[in-house]
C-alpha positions as CSV (number, residue, x, y, z in Angstrom):
1,X,-4.7,-0.7,-16.8
2,X,-1.7,0.3,-14.6
3,X,0.4,3.0,-16.0
4,X,3.5,0.9,-16.2
5,X,1.8,-2.0,-18.1
6,X,-0.3,0.3,-20.2
7,X,2.9,2.0,-21.5
8,X,4.6,-1.3,-22.3
9,X,1.4,-2.7,-23.8
10,X,1.0,0.2,-26.3
11,X,4.6,0.2,-27.2
12,X,4.4,-3.5,-28.2
13,X,1.1,-2.9,-30.0
14,X,2.5,0.0,-32.0
15,X,5.6,-2.0,-32.8
16,X,3.5,-4.8,-34.1
17,X,1.6,-2.4,-36.4
18,X,4.8,-0.8,-37.6
19,X,6.4,-4.1,-38.5
20,X,3.2,-5.3,-40.2
21,X,3.4,-2.2,-42.4
22,X,7.1,-2.9,-43.1
23,X,6.2,-6.5,-43.9
24,X,3.6,-5.4,-46.5
25,X,6.0,-2.9,-48.0
26,X,8.7,-5.5,-48.3
27,X,6.3,-7.9,-50.0
28,X,5.0,-5.2,-52.3
29,X,8.5,-4.1,-53.4
30,X,9.6,-7.7,-54.0
31,X,6.6,-8.1,-56.3
32,X,7.3,-4.8,-58.1
33,X,10.9,-5.6,-58.8
34,X,11.3,-7.7,-62.0
35,X,12.8,-11.2,-62.2
36,X,15.8,-9.7,-63.9
37,X,16.8,-8.3,-60.5
38,X,16.6,-11.4,-58.4
39,X,19.1,-10.2,-55.8
40,X,17.0,-7.1,-55.0
41,X,13.8,-9.1,-55.0
42,X,15.4,-11.6,-52.6
43,X,16.6,-8.7,-50.4
44,X,13.0,-7.3,-50.1
45,X,11.6,-10.7,-49.4
46,X,14.2,-11.2,-46.6
47,X,13.3,-7.9,-45.1
48,X,9.6,-8.8,-45.3
49,X,10.2,-12.2,-43.5
50,X,12.3,-10.6,-40.8
51,X,9.7,-7.9,-40.2
52,X,7.0,-10.5,-39.9
53,X,8.9,-12.5,-37.3
54,X,9.5,-9.3,-35.3
55,X,5.8,-8.4,-35.7
56,X,4.7,-11.8,-34.3
57,X,7.0,-11.4,-31.3
58,X,5.7,-7.9,-30.6
59,X,2.1,-9.1,-30.9
60,X,2.8,-12.0,-28.5
61,X,4.4,-9.6,-25.9
62,X,1.4,-7.3,-26.2
63,X,-1.0,-10.2,-25.6
64,X,1.0,-11.3,-22.5
65,X,1.0,-7.8,-21.1
66,X,-2.8,-7.5,-21.8
67,X,-3.4,-10.7,-19.8
68,X,-1.3,-9.3,-16.9
69,X,-3.2,-6.1,-16.9
70,X,-6.6,-7.8,-16.8
71,X,-5.4,-10.1,-14.0
72,X,-4.2,-7.2,-11.9
73,X,-7.5,-5.4,-12.5
74,X,-9.5,-8.3,-11.2
75,X,-7.3,-8.5,-8.1
76,X,-7.6,-4.8,-7.5
77,X,-11.4,-5.1,-7.7
78,X,-11.4,-8.0,-5.2
79,X,-9.2,-6.1,-2.7
80,X,-11.3,-3.0,-3.0
81,X,-13.9,-4.8,-0.8
82,X,-11.6,-4.7,2.2
83,X,-12.4,-2.3,5.0
84,X,-10.7,1.1,5.4
85,X,-8.4,-0.5,8.0
86,X,-6.5,-2.1,5.1
87,X,-4.3,-0.3,2.7
88,X,-3.6,-1.7,-0.8
89,X,-0.6,-0.7,-2.8
90,X,-0.7,-1.8,-6.5
91,X,2.0,-1.9,-9.1
92,X,4.9,-0.8,-7.0
93,X,8.6,-1.5,-7.1
94,X,10.8,-2.1,-4.1
95,X,14.6,-2.0,-4.3
96,X,17.0,-3.4,-1.7
97,X,20.8,-3.7,-2.1
98,X,20.5,-2.8,-5.8
99,X,18.0,-5.5,-6.6
100,X,14.4,-4.7,-7.5
101,X,11.0,-6.5,-7.4
102,X,7.9,-5.4,-9.3
103,X,5.0,-6.1,-7.0
104,X,1.4,-6.6,-8.3
105,X,-0.3,-5.8,-4.9
106,X,0.7,-5.4,-1.3
107,X,-2.0,-5.5,1.4
108,X,-1.2,-3.8,4.7
109,X,-3.6,-4.1,7.6
110,X,-4.1,-5.2,11.2
111,X,-3.4,-8.8,10.2
112,X,0.0,-7.9,8.7
113,X,1.7,-7.4,5.3
114,X,0.8,-9.6,2.3
115,X,2.5,-9.6,-1.0
116,X,0.2,-10.9,-3.8
117,X,1.4,-12.2,-7.1
118,X,-1.4,-12.4,-9.6
119,X,-1.3,-15.0,-12.4
120,X,-3.8,-14.6,-15.3
121,X,-2.9,-17.9,-17.0
122,X,-5.2,-20.8,-18.2
123,X,-4.7,-24.5,-18.6
124,X,-3.5,-27.2,-16.2
125,X,-0.6,-26.0,-14.1
126,X,1.8,-28.8,-13.0
127,X,4.9,-28.7,-10.9
128,X,6.4,-29.1,-7.5
129,X,7.0,-26.4,-4.8
130,X,10.8,-26.7,-5.2
131,X,10.8,-26.6,-9.0
132,X,12.3,-23.6,-10.8
133,X,9.7,-24.0,-13.6
134,X,6.2,-25.3,-13.9
135,X,4.4,-26.7,-16.9
136,X,1.3,-25.1,-18.3
137,X,-0.7,-27.6,-20.4
138,X,-3.2,-26.1,-22.8
139,X,-5.2,-26.9,-25.9
140,X,-4.8,-24.7,-29.1
141,X,-7.7,-23.6,-31.3
142,X,-7.3,-26.8,-33.4
143,X,-7.8,-29.0,-30.4
144,X,-4.1,-29.9,-30.2
145,X,-2.5,-30.1,-26.8
146,X,0.7,-28.2,-26.1
147,X,2.9,-27.3,-23.1
148,X,4.3,-23.9,-22.1
149,X,6.9,-23.2,-19.3
150,X,5.9,-21.0,-16.4
151,X,8.5,-19.7,-13.9
152,X,7.5,-21.0,-10.4
153,X,5.4,-18.2,-9.0
154,X,6.1,-19.5,-5.4
155,X,9.8,-18.7,-5.9
156,X,8.9,-15.4,-7.6
157,X,6.7,-14.2,-4.7
158,X,9.2,-15.6,-2.2
159,X,11.8,-13.3,-3.6
160,X,9.3,-10.4,-3.4
161,X,8.6,-11.2,0.3
162,X,12.3,-11.3,1.2
163,X,12.9,-7.8,-0.4
164,X,9.8,-6.3,1.2
165,X,10.8,-7.7,4.6
166,X,14.4,-6.4,4.2
167,X,13.1,-2.9,3.2
168,X,10.9,-2.8,6.3
169,X,13.7,-4.0,8.5
170,X,15.9,-1.3,7.1
171,X,13.3,1.2,8.2
172,X,13.3,-0.4,11.7
173,X,9.9,-2.0,11.1
174,X,9.9,-5.6,12.3
175,X,6.7,-7.1,10.9
176,X,6.3,-10.6,9.3
177,X,5.6,-10.5,5.5
178,X,3.6,-13.3,3.9
179,X,3.3,-14.2,0.2
180,X,0.2,-15.1,-1.8
181,X,-0.2,-16.4,-5.4
182,X,-3.6,-15.8,-6.9
183,X,-4.6,-17.6,-10.1
184,X,-7.2,-15.3,-11.3
185,X,-8.2,-17.0,-14.6
186,X,-11.2,-19.3,-14.2
187,X,-9.7,-21.8,-16.6
188,X,-6.5,-22.3,-14.6
189,X,-6.5,-25.7,-13.0
190,X,-4.1,-25.7,-10.1
191,X,-3.9,-28.4,-7.4
192,X,-1.0,-27.5,-5.2
193,X,-0.4,-26.4,-1.6
194,X,2.6,-24.7,0.0
195,X,3.4,-24.2,3.6
196,X,5.3,-20.9,3.0
197,X,3.1,-19.3,0.3
198,X,-0.7,-19.5,0.1
199,X,-2.2,-20.3,-3.3
200,X,-5.7,-19.2,-4.2
201,X,-7.7,-20.0,-7.3
202,X,-10.6,-18.2,-9.0
203,X,-11.5,-21.6,-10.6
204,X,-12.2,-22.9,-7.1
205,X,-14.0,-19.7,-6.2
206,X,-11.5,-19.0,-3.4
207,X,-11.9,-15.2,-3.6
208,X,-13.5,-14.9,-0.2
209,X,-10.9,-17.3,1.2
210,X,-8.2,-14.9,0.0
211,X,-9.9,-12.0,1.7
212,X,-10.3,-13.9,4.9
213,X,-6.7,-14.9,4.9
214,X,-5.4,-11.3,4.7
215,X,-7.8,-10.3,7.5
216,X,-6.9,-13.1,9.8
217,X,-4.3,-12.1,12.4
218,X,-1.3,-14.4,12.4
219,X,0.2,-13.2,15.7
220,X,0.3,-9.7,17.1
221,X,-2.0,-7.3,15.3
222,X,-0.6,-4.1,13.7
223,X,-1.7,-0.8,15.0
224,X,-3.2,1.8,12.7
225,X,0.0,3.9,13.1
226,X,2.1,0.9,11.9
227,X,-0.2,0.3,9.0
228,X,0.2,4.0,7.9
229,X,4.0,3.8,8.3
230,X,4.3,0.7,6.1
231,X,1.9,2.1,3.6
232,X,3.9,5.4,3.3
233,X,7.1,3.4,2.8
234,X,5.7,1.2,0.0
235,X,3.3,3.4,-1.9
């Protein structure tokens, strides 16, 4: 796990346990109080219900963070196979003009700079390149279909790319920055292509295609000195 996500994950996990305890205490006290004190009984039951709702939210957030961590770990393992010519920065923040972007991974090498957004989601992903939100169609444990909303990762990584490019330009480094979205979950069905941002899918076994893309020069190759300079700026 990355330090940032590990910290947030355990905070939500601890919060879920704390509110579970408070839920049980509220239920226990409501049972203990006699029916001659209905107001107090109702108060304890209200507290129990409120704590249970908060517990569910905390548990959901912990689950989301856990999925994000596992996705980033898979991407880290994949990028570790790159040669020593390439530098990989994981879990970093860039800030430009007071606005920040949390980056999953940045690959820096002779072929250029690549910002990778990892999505560890499952189900059928539906949407258009220009949409703000995409649909994530899934089946629950009862076999019932349902739909979740997913913020368009192409727009997300597009913003990251703009900020990384602006940061490099501010340091007098004029190098193109490209975006990648990697759907790391093998149950994520995605059939979409974009001219601006490359999309790769573990379901389609495109791991090697991703590695080849970040190693394929898209113009003038970066020197080892330029690679080191960008790496020092972003790490």
